[in-house]
N, C-alpha and C positions, 0 to 999 in steps of 0.2 A: 408404294409404302404400305406396310401391313397395318392391320387394325391395332396390334400390340404396340407398334412404334408410335402410333397416334394417341395411345391410352393416357399418357401424361404430359401434355405439352408444357412448355416453359410458362407460358401464360396461363395460369390456372383459372377455371371458372369458380364463381363463388361456392358452388356446392362442393367442389374439390377442396377448396381452402378450408371450409367448415369441417369436411370429414378428416383431413390431415391434422387440422387443429385440434379436434377433439381426441384424436389418438395421442398427440403430443401433450395436451394438458392432463389427460388421464395418466400418462407415464409420469409427468412431473408430480402429480398428486400422490401416486403410488411410491415414487421415489423418496419424497419427503416423509411419508408416513412411515417407512422403513428406516429412516436414518437413525432412530434411537437404538434399534437392535442390530444394525449393520456393524460389521467389524471396523475398527478404526484403521486397520490396515489389512490387506490381503493381497498376496502375490500368487496364490495357488494355480490360477487358470491363465495368467498372462502369457506364458509360453504357448499354451494350446491355442490361444485366440490369435496368435501372431499371423498364422498362415491366412486365416479368413480375413483379417483386417488388412492385410497388404494386397489382397486380390484386387486387380484392376477393375474399373467399372465395365459393365457390359454395354453393348450397342443399344439394347432395348431397355425399357423401363423396369426397374426392380420393385419389390413388394415392400412398402413402407413399414408395415408391421414387423416383417423380418429384419429389416435394416435397423429399426428401432430396438428390437431385441438384442441385436449384436452390439449396438452402442451401449445398451444397458449392462451387458456383461463386461464390455471394455471398461466402462466407467467405474465398475465395482472393483477393478484391480488397482493396486497401489495404496496410497494413503487417502483416507476419506476426509478431506479438508473441510467438507461441509457438515460433518457430524459433530455431536456433542463430545466425543471422546478425543478429538484432535486438540492437543495441548502443546503442540510444538510450533516452532517459529512463530508466525503471526496468523492465527486462524482468520479466514476471510468470512466464513459463514455462508454467504451467498443468499441474500435476500431475494425471494421469489418475485417480489413486486418490481425489483430492478430487472430480472429476466423478462417480465411482461412488458416493461417499458422498452427493453431492447427489441423485443419482438415488433413493437409498434414502430419503433424508430427506424429499424432496418427495413421494414416493409414500406414505410413512407419514403425512406431513402432520399432525404433532402440534403443537399450540399451546404455546409455551413462555414466553409473556409472563408467565404466573402459574404458580408452581411446583406448586400443588395439581393442576392439570389434567394434567401430565405430570411427576411428581416425579423419576423415574429418569432421564429424558432431561435434565431440568434439572441433576440431580446430575452427569451426564456433562459438560455444558457448564461447570458450576461447577467441576468438577475440573480441567478443562484450564485455566481462568482462574487458579485457584489455583496450579497448576504454573507458569504463566507469571510470576505475581507472585513466587513463590520464586525463579525463574530470574533475575529482575532485582533480587533483594535486598531487596524490599519486606518489611515486617513481617508477622507472623502477623496474621490478620484482614483483610489487603488483599483486594481483589476487583476486579470490573469487568465488562465488557460485551463481547460480540462484536458488532461493527457492520459496516456495509457499506464502511467505510474510515476512514482517520485523520481525514478531514475532519469526519465526524459525531462521531467520538470527540473531536475538538478542540472542537466546539461543546458537547458535554456537560461536558467539562472546564472550559470557560470559564464555563458556567453554574453549576457547582458552586463555583468559586472566587468568582464574584460573590456567590452565595448566602451563602457562608461569611464573606466579608470585606466585601461591599458594593461599590457602583459605584465606579469609579475609573480609574486609568490602568494600561495594560499596556505591556510593554517587549519590543521585538523588534529585530532588525537588518535591514538591507536584503536579507539572504539568507534570512530566515525565510520559510517557505512562505506563500503568500497565503491559505491556508485559515484562518489565524489571524485576519487582518483580516476576512475573510468572515464567520467566526464572530461577531466582535465586532459587525459590521454587523447580522447576523441578530438577535443579542441586543439590539440597540437602542442600542449605544454609539456615540457620534459619532466621526468620523474623528479629531478632535484628542485624543481619549483613547488613540489608538494611538501610542505614542512609538517612532519608528524611528531607530536610531543607525547611523552608518557602521561597517562591519566593520574589523578591523585589516588589515595588509598581507598576512596569511596567511588572510584571509577568515573570521575568527572574531569572536565577540562580544567587545567590549573591556569587561572587567569593571569596571575603574576608571572608564570613561565611564559605564557604567550606574549605578554607585554615585553618580556626580556628578549625573546626570540625576535620579535618584530623589530625592536630597537637595534639589535645586533645586525639584522638583515639590512636594515636601512643604512647603517654605518658601513657595511660591506658593499654598499652600491646597488643592492637589490631594491625592488619596488613591491612592497606588500600591497595586495589589493583586495584579498577576499578572506574573511574569517568566518568559519563554519561552526555553529553550535548545534547541538542535538537535543531534540525534545523527545527522548526515549530511544536509547541506543538499542541495536538489535540484540547484542549479546545479553544485556542485563536490564534494559528498559530504563536506564538511568537518564536523568535530565541534567544537562550542563547548567552552569550557573548563568542563565540567559541575561538577567539584568546587568551583571558586571561585563559580560561579553559585549552586550550592546553598547555599553558606555565606552569600553575599550575601542571598539570599532569606530564609534563616532569620533572619539578623540584623536584616533590615528588616521581618519579619512579613509577607512576601509569599508567595503560592501559587506553588510552582515547578513549572511544566509543561515536560516534555521531549517534543519532537516527534522520535520515533524511528521515524517511518514507513518510512523507507528503512534506517537503520542498525540498528534494534532486532533484526532477525534475526541479526546477527553476534554477539549476546550467546551464541549457541550455540557460538562458538569461543573458544579461549584468547586469541587476538590481539584479537578483538572485545571480549571482557570487559575486557581491559586498556585499550582505547581508550575504552570506555564508562564507565570508572570515574567515579563521582559520580552515575550515574543512579539509584542506589539511594536518593539524597535527594529524589527527585522526589515531589511530592504526587500527580501524575498523569503517565501516560505513554501516548502515542498510538503505535501501531505497525501496520504493514500486512503481515501474512503473505503478502499478494499482491505484495509486492515482494521482500524478501530471504529469504523462506521458500518461494518458488516456487509459492504457492497461486493459483488463478485470481482474476481480479479480483472485487472485491466482498467481501473478507475483511479486516476491520479489528479491532483490539483497542483498548480503553480499559482501562488498569489504574490503579487509584487506592489511595492509602494507607489511605483511610478510606471505605469504601462508604456509610456512613451520611450523609456530606455529599452524595454523589451521589444517594442516595434522597431527602434533604431538598429537593434542588433540582428533582427530576423527578416525584415521587410525586403521584398524583391518585386520586381515587375516584368511584364512581358507584353509584347505587342498584341498578343491574342486576348489580352484582358482590357483592351482599350475601350470596350463597351461598358465596363463596370466602373462605378464611381464610389467613393467613400459615402457611407450612410451616417447621417448626423447621430452622434450619441451611441453608436453601435460600433464595436470593434470587428475588424476583419481577423478572424482567429488565424487565418493562414499566414498572416504577417507578424504573429506574435510568438510563433514556435517553429520547430524544425520540420513540421508536416505542412505541406500545401493541401493535399487531399486528405481529408479526415471525415470520419462519420459524424452525424449528429450525436453529440454526447449529453446534451443538456437534459433530455428526458429521464435518463437513468439517474440523474440527481433530483430533478424537479419533482418527478412523480412520487417516489417514496417519501421524500421530506414532506410534501403536502398531504399525502395520503395517510402516513402513519402519525405526523406531527412530531415536532422536535422533542417533546416530553418522552415519547416512546424510546427514542435513542438515548436519552439522558438516563432513564431508568435502567435500561440494560447495561449501560456503561458503569453506573453506580453499583449495581449488583457485581460486576466483574472486579471493581476495586475492592469491594467487601470480601469477596471469594479469595482474592490473592492475599489479603491480610489474614484470613482464616487459615489458608495453606501455610503461609510463612510461620504463623504462631505454632501450629501442630507440628510442623517439621522441626522448627527450632527447639520445641520442647522435648524431642526425641533424642537422647544422648548419642545415638548411633550416627547422627547427621551433623555436618558442619553446614550452617546457614548464615554466612558472613554479612549479608547485605540485606537491609530493609527494602522492600519493593517500592520504587517511586510510583509505579503504575501496577501492571498486572503480570510482570515477569518475575518468577521466584527461581533463584539458583540455590542448589544444594548439592551435597556430595556425602558419600559415606566416609566415616573415619577410617580410611584405608588408602590403598594404592589407586592410581588411575585406572589400572587394569580391573580392580574390584569394581569401580564405577562403571566401567564399559560393560562389564557383565550384568551389573545391576540394570542399566539402561536397556540392554537386550532382553532381559528377563521381564521387565515391565512391558516393553512393547510387544513381547510374545503373547501377552494376555489378550491382545486384539481388542480389548475394551478401551484403552487409552493409548495415545501415541505421543511420547515426549521426544525432545531433541537434546542437544548438548552444545557446550561452548568451552573455550579454553580461556581462563583468566590468569595472568601472571604465570603461565606455563602449566596450570593445573587443570584437570578435566572436571568440569561441573555439568551436572544434569540441569536441564532448563525446562521449566514449566510455565506455560503462558495461558492464562484463562481469558479468553477473549470472544469466542463464538457466541452469538445470542442464543444458540441452542444448548450451550453448557450452563447447567444450574447446580445448586447445591448437591443434589444426589449424585451427580457424576463426579464432582470433586471429592465427596466422601468415598466413593468407590475408588477413585484414583489414589487417595491416601491409603486405603486398604491394600490395594495392589502393591504400592511402593513399600509398605511395611512387610507384607508377606514375602516380597521378593528378596529382601535382605538376607 
C-alpha cells in the first residue's frame, strides 16, 4: 500500500478531524456571509459542472479543499432556497445551528429506533415531541414521531386511522396537499375512496358540503373514516374552519387529521394560535419545522392524540430483537412509524430550541406575518393587480389585470432579476403569482425590493 493510499483512513485521528472541520466551518461562514448578495436563482454553470460532478471516485484519497470548492459551485446552481430572495413555495431558511446539531448527531451515530439502545437520547427526542403536543393543546399522554417531512407523517397518520376505524372513504378539498392522496395510494386505498370536494369562494373546506357528502356515502353503504383539514394550504396558505371540522369529525366518528405542514409553526405566535383554533381537537397533526420554523429540509413531525393507536398500526417484531425490552415511559420510535432504522433526529430540534429560545422563533414569525400584510396592502392598492384574498398567514396571491399569458410573462420577468424568486399556482382555472414571505433571512428591505421589481416588470 502506498503512502498516499494511507493518507486519509476512514478512522480519522483528532488532528485530521479538526483540520477538516475548520475547512468546513470556514466554508459555511463564507457561504452564509454571501447569501444576501447571492442570486436568488442561477443556472449558468450547471451544464458545465455536470461532467465533473458525475466523475466516479478515485481509488486513492482526494483533496478536501478541491472537493469542497466543487460542492460550492454545484450548490450555487438552481434556486437559492436559503437566501432572503426566495419567496416561492415555502422557504426553509436552513438554520445553521440545526446543521451543527446534525454534525454532532451524525458523528455520535446512536440508534434511536429502540429506546433501550440510547435511552437518554430517546428521552431528549421524546421531550421535544411532548412539548410540541402541549403547544398544540393535545392532552396529556399525546406523543408522536420526528419524520423526514409531513408526507411521511401523513402516511403514518392515515395508517393509524385505518387501523383504528377500518377501511373506508376519506375527505379532502381540491386544495388539500396531494401527499394525502399519495399516502392513500401507498396504503392501498383505491382512488374512488378519496372524496374531493370543491372549496368555498374563500378557498376553505365547506363544512356543510362535507357533512352532506359523508351522510350520502353512509347511505350508499360506504364507511367514512378520515376527515382532513388544512392549517395553511400550499396554494394560498388558507386555513380551513378547524373548529367546525373537528366537531363534524367527532359527531360522525371520523379520525380528524390536520395538515399543518406549513401553518403549524405559527402556533408559536399569538396571532397564529388564534387562527389555528380548533387544531387541538385533531387526532393527528402533521407539521414541517423545515417550513415555518426555518429548519433545514428533512425535518417533519407527526403528533397524535393517542400514541397507542400509532403503535398498533406500525409495531412489528423479530427474533433478532429478543434481547431488547421496552423501556418505561419511553417510546420505541421504530414501532411508531414506517422506518425501523432511523437516524437520531432529536438533537436537530432540541438544540436550536434551547439555544435560541422560543421567543426568537416567535419574533421572526411575527415579522413575516407583518410583511405579508404589508405586501398584500401595497399590491391591492395598485390598480394593475387583482389581489382577491386576504392572507391568513404569509402567502400572498396576485395577478395582473390581463391574460394568463401576461401573468406568466410577468413571473418570468420578475424571476429574471435574480434578486427574488416567486412561484405560481392555479385557482379556479386562473394563473396567479404566488409570493410567500417565510425565511428568517427575509426582512423589510428585500420585501421592498421585491415590490419594486414586481412594479417595474409590469
